[in-house]
C-alpha positions, -999 to 999 in steps of 0.1 A, spaced: 132 -819 -455 120 -804 -488 124 -767 -490 107 -748 -519 111 -711 -527 81 -688 -529 67 -686 -564 76 -654 -582 51 -657 -610 37 -625 -624 3 -639 -617 9 -629 -581 7 -593 -593 -30 -597 -601 -59 -609 -581 -66 -646 -580 -93 -662 -601 -116 -664 -570 -143 -639 -562 -126 -610 -544 -159 -604 -526 -154 -638 -508 -119 -629 -495 -122 -617 -459 -88 -600 -460 -97 -581 -491 -130 -570 -476 -112 -559 -445 -89 -537 -466 -117 -523 -486 -134 -511 -454 -104 -489 -444 -100 -453 -452 -69 -440 -471 -55 -427 -437 -61 -460 -420 -42 -478 -448 -14 -454 -445 -12 -458 -407 -11 -496 -411 17 -495 -436 36 -471 -414 33 -495 -385 43 -524 -407 75 -505 -417 84 -501 -381 74 -536 -370 90 -556 -399 111 -534 -422 121 -564 -444 85 -575 -450 75 -539 -457 104 -533 -481 98 -566 -499 61 -559 -504 67 -523 -515 95 -532 -539 74 -561 -554 43 -540 -558 64 -512 -574 77 -539 -598 42 -550 -606 31 -514 -613 61 -510 -636 53 -543 -653 17 -532 -659 29 -498 -672 55 -514 -695 30 -539 -708 7 -511 -720 35 -493 -737 54 -522 -752 27 -549 -755 46 -572 -778 81 -567 -763 79 -589 -732 60 -622 -736 51 -636 -702 80 -621 -681 86 -639 -648 100 -616 -621 125 -632 -598 139 -619 -565 177 -616 -562 202 -600 -539 212 -565 -552 244 -566 -532 259 -599 -546 236 -609 -575 227 -642 -560 192 -657 -562 170 -650 -532 138 -665 -518 117 -671 -487 117 -707 -476 87 -712 -452 103 -742 -435 132 -718 -424 111 -688 -414 99 -656 -431 132 -640 -438 148 -637 -473 176 -662 -479 203 -666 -505 202 -699 -524 216 -718 -553 192 -739 -574 196 -777 -572 217 -795 -599 187 -812 -614 150 -804 -619 140 -825 -588 169 -814 -565 163 -791 -536 178 -756 -536 209 -750 -514 203 -722 -489 235 -705 -478 248 -675 -458 273 -653 -478 279 -631 -447 253 -604 -454 215 -601 -454 199 -601 -488 191 -567 -503 161 -576 -525 156 -565 -560 135 -580 -589 147 -589 -623 132 -603 -655 154 -628 -676 185 -616 -658 177 -579 -662 176 -559 -629 145 -539 -622 156 -510 -599 139 -505 -566 124 -471 -559 147 -445 -544 144 -443 -506 
């Protein structure tokens, strides 16, 4: 079975090239009030804390990346954020064939080798980094 990690391209921080007016999920979100959006995020945090935390951390990272790019436009050329475990420093990813939870993994030995998913004895504590530099998660 081939298992591929979720892409961590910075392009995921911005809308896709398609017309956002054609996206039914985006239209559904645009139709909600600020209070309704807050209620839905609160419910998501109760229902699936890992998904909520991952989304909030990643969007915080995207916001930081956008703010950094306006301040230091020439400093970071095409940075690619990558998820990692803040507890042990290992690479982390979501492998759809194994479910929707974050997993620790080691890259394959060659370009065409599959990553090795492993259990180090703790759940991943997700952070984001660029070129090996950690991007701190917001304080809880």
